[in-house]
C-alpha positions, 0 to 999 in steps of 0.5 A: 499499500503506498504511503498515505501522506506522501508526495507521490499520493499527493500528486495522484490526488490533487492536479496530478495523472488522474486525467491522464490516467482516465485518457488511457484507461479502457472503458472499464465500466463496461467490464470491470467487476470493481467499478460495478460495485461502486454505490452511488453515494460515499464508498465509506465513512469514517466517524461520519465523514464521507470518502467519496466514490468519485476519490476511490474510482480516480485512485482505482483506475490510476493504480489499475493502469499503473499495474499494467504498466509494471506488468507488461503483457500480463493480464488483468485478472479480477482477482488483481482488480479485487486486490488493487481496490482493497488496497486503494479503499483501505488507503483511503480510509487510513488517509481520512483517519489521519486527517481527523487525528491531525485536525484533532491535534490541531496541526497547522501548515504555515502558508509560507510552507504551503506556497513552497510546496505548491511550487515544488509540486507544479514544477514536478507536474509541468515537467511530467506533463511535458514529458507527456506531449502536453502544454504546461507553460504555466499554472494555469495550464496545469490546473487546466489539464488536471481539470481542477481549481487551484483552491481545490487543489491547495486544499488537497495539499494542505490536507497531505502536508497535515497528514504527513506532519501527523505521520512524523508525530506518530513515529516520534511517539513509536519510538522509530529511529533510523541511525547512521549505521541503518543507513550504511548498511542498506546502502552497502547491501543495495548498491546496485538499486543506488546506481544511476542508469545510463541516460540519452538526450534525444531530439526526434522528427517522427513520420507516422507510417502511411496507413495500410487501409484501402484508398488512404491517400498519403499526408500531403500527396507525399508517402511517409518515406518521402516526408521524411527523406524532405524533413532530412534534407531541409535540415541538411541544407541549414534549417534548424532541426527544432524548426523542422520538427515543429512543422513536420514531425507527428511525434508528441513532442514537435511543439518542443522541437522534437525534444525528449530531454534527459531519459534513462536509456531504458525508456528508448526502444532498442533500435532508437538506442542503437543508433544514438550509440553510433552517434556523436554529440550534435549529430542527425541521423538519416532516417531510421525506419521502424514498424511506426514509421520513420524517426530522425535523430538528434543526439545532445549528449549521452551521460554514462551511468554511475554509482551515487556516492553515499553521501548523496544516497544517504538522505533518501535511504533514510527517508525510505527506512523511515517510511517502512519502520514509520508505516508500522507505527502509522498502521497501529494508529489507524488499526484501532479506528479502522477495526471498529465497525461502529467507526468505520462503515464501508459501502463498496460491495466487493463482498458481493462480488466474492459471493459471486466468484467462489474461486476469488472468495477461496483465493482471497481467504488464503491470502488472508489466512497467510497474512494473518499467521505472518501478522499475528506475532506483531500485532498488525492487522490482516489486510487481505480480507474484503471488508464487509459492505453496508447499503450505501446512503441514498442507495438501494440496498442489494438483494440477500442471496437465497441461501441453502436449507 
């Protein structure tokens, strides 16, 4: 499960990648058993405060897409979807528990700290949107792309910062401490994880392959090969690569002059990397044919990977270890509330979906039993079982299944 107050979750829940995720997702409403279980009202109540269904949908769809990206070629089955849904539901419920506690403790975020965090997040989002080929020159561009307002986004940011401050307090109260020896031990045992990968800075003019549909006409009266050669000839005659890219490229970075920025080598197709390895800085390649079309590359620089020195890696390692140990302290606190049915009511009827799928019910029962056994010694709550749902407010209750005599 992701950290409740971490910056990554903050991005997803405010002005981040929800819009992108929605655009990339298939029509899940037609096929997804989880989305079919989402009620018209809230998915849960925490001490009477609603966890809204649209918030759950946004997180769930984003996590399904992330799961697909991390597991290329794997079909996402219903068991995977239910597991993702349970994690999202628990995460949102725990987040609300923490926010209520932060409010109870009167944790306040100074305006200066809020503004500083806002500028950092906006910059991150601008960079991410530009990499995805979207316009993000100004703060207004980012908010428009995300489909939100500054007031709403700032409110979410303040809420996340309050939760983050509470997490620190809970870790201190729980005696969580990371020593220099802990950090050094992790660094020595995980050197490969701290190595910076090889990187390439490329610019590209991409000419899309000709359509194979019967009767399709070449773009501007030229075949893709002719357009690619024309683009190359313009550069060879003295026109700027960036100008030709803006005028002729079919790629998503055309408005940036084809500039892909500095990226890990692993993000590029093999044929692009092979071509770049034969080039010198500022050299422009001949058109390269692929199954997608034609590619004209300009190599800006190659940055060899290197091992990150301990002094530079140490702060990130310390944060990682704090998050791991701190997570136990936070979960111990939230579990006292989340396990009480009088304080937390769930209306996402995953249980109903499991009843209709005995093979999934057995799978989750096994997962629950295993996790319960592993966690019992530490007093941790098991997380594998589906929460029991109540009829949602303003929604019709599902009929009870017939029972055998």
